[in-house]
C-alpha positions in Angstrom: -26.1 29.4 0.4 -25.9 25.9 2.0 -22.5 25.0 3.4 -23.1 21.3 3.0 -23.6 22.0 -0.8 -20.3 23.7 -1.0 -18.6 20.9 1.0 -20.1 18.3 -1.5 -19.1 20.4 -4.4 -15.5 20.6 -3.3 -15.3 16.8 -2.6 -16.9 16.0 -5.9 -14.6 18.3 -7.9 -11.5 16.9 -6.1 -12.6 13.3 -6.7 -13.4 14.0 -10.4 -10.1 15.7 -11.1 -8.1 12.9 -9.4 -10.0 10.2 -11.2 -9.6 11.8 -14.6 -5.9 12.3 -14.2 -5.5 8.7 -13.0 -7.6 7.3 -15.9 -5.3 9.2 -18.2 -2.2 7.8 -16.6 -3.4 4.3 -16.0 -2.4 2.7 -19.4 1.1 4.1 -19.2 1.5 3.0 -15.6 0.1 -0.5 -16.3 2.6 -1.1 -19.1 5.5 0.1 -16.9 4.4 -2.1 -14.1 3.9 -5.2 -16.3 7.5 -4.7 -17.5 8.8 -4.2 -13.9 6.7 -6.9 -12.1 7.0 -9.6 -14.8 3.3 -10.7 -14.6 0.1 -8.9 -15.2 -1.4 -10.0 -11.9 1.4 -8.3 -9.9 1.1 -5.2 -12.1 -2.7 -5.1 -11.4 -2.0 -5.1 -7.7 0.3 -2.1 -7.9 -2.0 -0.4 -10.3 -4.9 -0.7 -7.8 -2.5 0.4 -5.0 -1.6 3.5 -7.0 -5.2 4.2 -7.7 -6.1 4.1 -4.0 -3.2 6.4 -3.1 -3.7 8.8 -6.0 -7.5 9.1 -5.5 -7.7 8.4 -1.8 -5.2 11.0 -0.5 -6.8 14.0 -2.2 -10.2 12.8 -1.2 -9.1 12.4 2.4 -7.7 16.0 2.3 -10.9 17.3 0.8 -13.0 15.8 3.6 -11.3 18.2 6.1 -13.0 21.2 4.3 -15.4 23.3 6.4 -16.7 26.4 4.6 -16.2 29.6 6.5 -17.2 32.3 4.0 -20.7 33.7 3.9 -20.9 35.3 0.4 -20.9 33.5 -2.9 -17.7 35.3 -4.1 -15.8 34.4 -1.0 -17.0 30.8 -1.1 -15.9 30.5 -4.8 -12.4 31.6 -4.0 -12.3 29.5 -0.8 -13.3 26.4 -2.8 -10.7 27.1 -5.5 -8.1 27.5 -2.8 -9.1 24.2 -1.2 -9.1 22.3 -4.5 -5.6 23.6 -5.3 -4.5 22.3 -1.9 -6.2 19.0 -2.7 -4.4 18.8 -6.0 -1.1 19.5 -4.3 -1.9 16.4 -2.2 -2.5 14.5 -5.4 0.9 15.7 -6.8 2.6 14.6 -3.6 1.0 11.2 -3.8 1.9 11.0 -7.5 5.5 11.9 -6.6 5.5 9.1 -4.0 4.2 6.5 -6.4 6.8 7.7 -9.0 9.6 7.3 -6.5 8.5 3.8 -5.5 8.3 2.8 -9.2 11.6 4.4 -9.9 13.4 2.6 -7.1 11.8 -0.6 -8.1 12.9 -0.1 -11.7 16.4 0.4 -10.6 16.6 -2.8 -8.5 14.5 -5.0 -10.7 16.4 -7.7 -12.5 16.5 -7.2 -16.3 16.6 -9.9 -18.9 19.3 -9.4 -21.5 17.9 -8.9 -25.0 19.1 -11.5 -27.5 20.8 -10.2 -30.5 
């Protein structure tokens, strides 16, 4: 089996999973950011920033993969192990974005609701 094919498979799977999860989260994140930032333009910037971090970090981690196995079964488990590591990178970046948004939410000025 071709090691370049396995490398591409691992990168494509990592990119696909990261993008699917971010697409699922995006509407919720955008609403929170609009509320926190005050304008839609500011919220769009932070949404794009989050997109780059949440997709870019796992992709960067996946680019370090170099297949070492020689049999199909070994390669399968090697790829699944690498993808789980890549998704761990995704979760760390998600945690980082969540911490940044949480800190920002704590210090952002709030308007008092009129009764």
